[in-house]
Residue, then its C-alpha position, 0 to 999 in steps of 0.5 A: m500500500a505504501v508503495l502504491n502511494k509513492i507511485r501515485q505521488r510520483s506519477l507526473f515524474l513517471i509520465l515524463i520518463i515514459a514520454l522521454a523514452l517514447f520520444s527517444f524511440v521516435l527519434s531513433g527511428l527518424f535517424q534510421n529512416g534518415s539514413a535510409l533516405a540518405n542511402k536512397s538519395q545516393n542511389i538515385v542519379a535523377t528524378i525526372n517528372g517522377k521517374e527515378i534513374s538509379r545509379e547502378d543503371f546509369l553507370r552501367k549505361v555510361e560504361y557501355a557508352q564509353r566502350q562504344m564511343g571508343q578511345g579518347v572519350t572521357n568518362t565525363q563525356a560518356m556520362n553527359s551523353v548518357w544523361e542527355q539520352e536519359v533526360r530525353q527519354a524520361v521527358m518524352a515518356s511522360q508525354y507518351e504515358t499521358l497520350g497512351f502511346s506504346v509500342e506493341r509486339d508487332q510494331m516492335r518487330d516492324l521497327l527491328k526489321t526496318t532497322l536491321a534489314g541491312s545487317p547480313e547476320f539477319q539475312n537469308e540466302a536471298g538477302l532478305f531479312d529473316e526474323n528466325k535469325l533474329n530470334e536465334y540471335i536474341a535467344s543466344l544472347k539470353a543464354t550466354s551473356a546476361e550483360a549482352y542480353q541487357q544491352w540488347i534490351d536497352y537497344e530495343q528500348s531505344i528503337a521503341t523510343n525512337g519510334m514513339q518519338q517520331d509518331y509524337v512529332n508527326m502528331v504535333k506537326a499535323g496540328v500546326t498548319g499555316t492558314l490563308a490569313e497567316g499566308k496573307v500576313e506573310h506575303e504582306l510582311e515580305n512585299n509591303k515596302v517603303d522608301i525612307r530618308y533618315v538621320q542616324v545619331p550613332y551611340s559611338s558619338i558619345p565616348d563610353s568613358t563619359v557615361a557612368v553606370s553604377k553597380s546598383e543600376i546593374s543590380s536593379y537591371i538583373n532583378d528586373h530581368k531575373k530569368e536572363f541571369e539565373v545561374e547554377a552554383s559555380r566556382d571562380i579560380n585563378f591559376v598559374e601554369f608551369r609547363e615542361i617546355a624545352s629551353l633555348e639551351d635544350e634546343k641548342e643541345i638537340a641541334s648540336s647532337l644532329t650536327a655531330l651526326l653529319d661527320n664520321s666518328i671514331v669508336y673503340n672496338d672492344v673485340t678487335k681492340t682497335n678504333d673503328t671509323i663510323l661513317g656519318f650521315a653525310q657519307v653513309k650509304d645505308n641511309e634507311t638504317f642510319v635514319n631509323s637508328n638515330s631518328d624519332i621518325k622512321y625513314d620515308n622511302r618515297f620519291v617526291f616532287k618539288s611541289a610536295l616539299p616544304k618551301f625551305l627544303a624545295d629552295s635549299l635542297y631540291n636543286k642540290s646534287v645527290g648526297s647534299t645535306y641541309g640542317p639542322y632546321k626546326d620544323n613542326g616540333y622537331y629539329k631535323l637534318s635532311k639529305l638528298v639520297s636519290e633522284t629520278f624522273m617520273p610522271d606525275s600520274v599514271k594510267a594502268r590496268h592489272i590482273l590480281i591473282p591472290f593466294v591463301g593468306s593474302r589480303g586479296a584472298t576470297a572464300e574461293t581462293s585456293l592457290t598457294e603463294a608459289e602457285a599464284k606467282k607461277t600463274a601471274d608469270s604465265v599471264m604476263a607472258i601471254v599479255k606481252a605476246s598479245p596485249a589484246k588478250f589482257v581482257d580475256m585473262l580478267d576471269l583470273s582477277a580478284d579485283k571485281v571493281s576494276n574488272e568491270k572497267e577491263g582491269v583499268l585503274d584510271w589516272f592515279t597519283y604517286n601515293a595512291m597505291v601500295p609501295e610495290f605497285r606504285d614503284y613499278s607504275f612510276q619507275h617503268n615506262k608506258g607499255d611495260v608489262g610486269v609482275v609485282k607482289t603486294d599484300f593483296g597478291y600478285h599483280v600483272i600490271e600493264i602501264l597504259d599511259q603516263t604524264s610527262k616526266e619530271r625530276a623527283v627526289k628521295i630525301a632521308t630525314i633524321a628528326r629529333q623531337i624538341e623535348p625538355s631536358d631532365a634539368t629543365v623538368d627539374k627546374v619546372f618542378r622547383d619553380a612550381s613548388k616554390f610558388e605553391i609554398a610562397v602563396g600559402d601565406k602571401d597574396f597569389q597575384a602579388v607573388a605571381k607578379e614578382n616572379d613574372y608569372s601569368v595569372r589566368p582567371v576562370k569564372g563560372i565553373e559548374i559542378l559537372q564541368e570537365n574542361i577548364p579554358g586553357l587547361s582542357s580536361q581537368r575534372q580533378i580541379v573541378r572536384w576540388t573547387f566543389d569539395e566542402e573542405t575547400n575554402v575561398g583562398d585555398v591553393k593547391r598544385f595539380n599535375i597536368s599533362g606536361g607540367y603543373v598548375i597551381v590553382q587558387l579558389t577565388a569565389k564560391n557562387k551560389a545558385g540563383l542570380m548572377s553576381v553584379e561583377n559577372a553580369s557587368a559584361i552583359v548589362l553594362p553595354k545595355l545600360r550605357k546604350e540607354k543612357k546615351a539614347a537619353i543624352i542624345k534625345d535631351r540635347i536635340k532641338a531639331t524637328t526636321l531631318d535637315a535641321l537634325a543633320s546640321e545640328e548633330n553634324q550627320t548626313v541625311k541618308t536614304a534607304s529603298a524597298i525596306n520590308m518588315k520581313n527583313p528589317t535592315i536599313s542600308g547604311a545603318g544595319r538591322e533596326p527592327i524598331i526603326v523599320g516598324a516605326a517607318f511602316g507606322l508613318k504615312e507617305g511624306e510624314t516624319s517621325k519623332l526621335i526613335t531609339g534604335e539598336n545602333g543610335v537615335y533616328m529620325v525617319e521620313v517616309t518618301k514612298v509607300i509601296p503596298a504588296p500586290k493583292l493575290e487571288n490566293y495566298q495558299a503558297f504563303a500559307n504552305r510556307v508558314g506551315q513548313q516554318k512551323a513544322n521545322a520549329v517542331n523539330t528544333k523546339l518541341y523537345e526543348a520546350l517540353k524539357d523546360a516544362s519538366d520537373i528535373d532533379d539532377n543529383r549527378a554531382e552527389t552520386v556519380q561525379 
């Protein structure tokens, strides 16, 4: 009984304890759910019109897209490509669902048939699309590779989506036509014309320096035109680049090493215990081996005409004798040393015919090819003997040729230039004479070649060139590293701009870097830098060094710009000219007292100009440029009437209409109505999707999930 009394006395206390316990339980549940919500957020790349795109599915498509797009495509580029596809698909899907669009089995098969009709793997013996082969292909994918089967499903989905999109676009186009009334307006806009006299007082007559525009005025303009200045969250940076570029000393060293190759050198032979003389480039006979042993670019075993040589070589080496050298000289990132090693006289182009006899393993072999290399050579020699004895029998031998294209032209390869053919075919055709017949082996097989005609011969030369890429030395690379390190340390506690100026380094600013951006102007693809600027732990003023291709860059974060309206500083480049133009127009109007063209011209030291046949379809005034407002005002005047001062794009104007030429009336405006309808249809192609996208609810979470 005493215990019960004590409980009753402390009932309020117990109620509080129980309430706190329940509250704690609820909070723990919220935290657990919050964690679950956070996990869900991390797994959802985007929500578009209520449709969620999962991280797993998105990244799978990105990986596949990157493989399809090939080398040289970055992950970010592939991701952006997939993103655009996913957004388009989701935006359009919401329209299809509203309208009840779908692709049923029969239509899907028709779409696949249309798309794959040209693919040999889905054709029968007659070359027609075989649905059974398609079914076998799909079944094979499903049985052998889950990944490949999923890619096929994605492919089918893309075809279905394209089909629905085309149906949707066609439906919208069917609803936009040009009426006869619109056709009449189109005709009149184009053919109503006026002649005018006018005086223009250009804005350039007032120096920009005399027109002040305050930050508050720019801010007010931004607020009055908010939609034009809405921006995503962004970052601003400054950077100094340290490039590993060859110094003058490095270049001199490269040039000197090439010069040393010209002369013979003495090398001690450990085997014979004597000194050997190694011939230099000037005297060596095996030029190809010498070049390939000493050059960053392999030997080019071709003859060239003077017209194909760089001007400095054509002027300095072409007319020299065989064995002459030129250089070292600088060319396209290399130091080079060239030698004229051979000369010949040959035509600029050749006309020939051939019979190609392939052998098993050659590039010209087909499924029917059965000859060995030796058998093909024997056949080619036999054909050559027949053709030499009786050229007229050449065409009769074409049944042996595997070149079905030239066979249709009696084996003739019409006029071709020196570099058009493989080396062996080229050398025979250009280094022999008209009428010669011979056998040449190439990767394609054995060719029986008859030279039908040649242009007149001219001198051609073969030039051997040793090239050394201009690269920084180890000493230069080390110096660049030290300079970058010193600068990075110095700006740790000093002003970035001041330290750069002291060391004569160029500071490059970049504004408006967005979170999913990849390229930084001047630095190309630098996703690592973008990520760093958006890292929560990176503060304004922080500095970091990044390794880039061929050097380093020291980056300072200078601003974190929130999503919303563009800052006054960033908007100034856009707004300042507009506000300055408005103020100049007001100044010009305030100072003008004249009410006639001649008085205005005299008062403002301008001339009275004329413009004829102005129309509203193309509101351009000769001598003044595009001026829609001025042209519109002119069409509002009667013949002989003069306007008041009008503010235009390029100045303040006064206009007098001297002649009004109305458009001729037509019995029917259907042609113009058709033109209006076509313009509307074209607008559907270019603007429909963007309009739907703008109207969609897109929650982009890529920055948090896949960056």
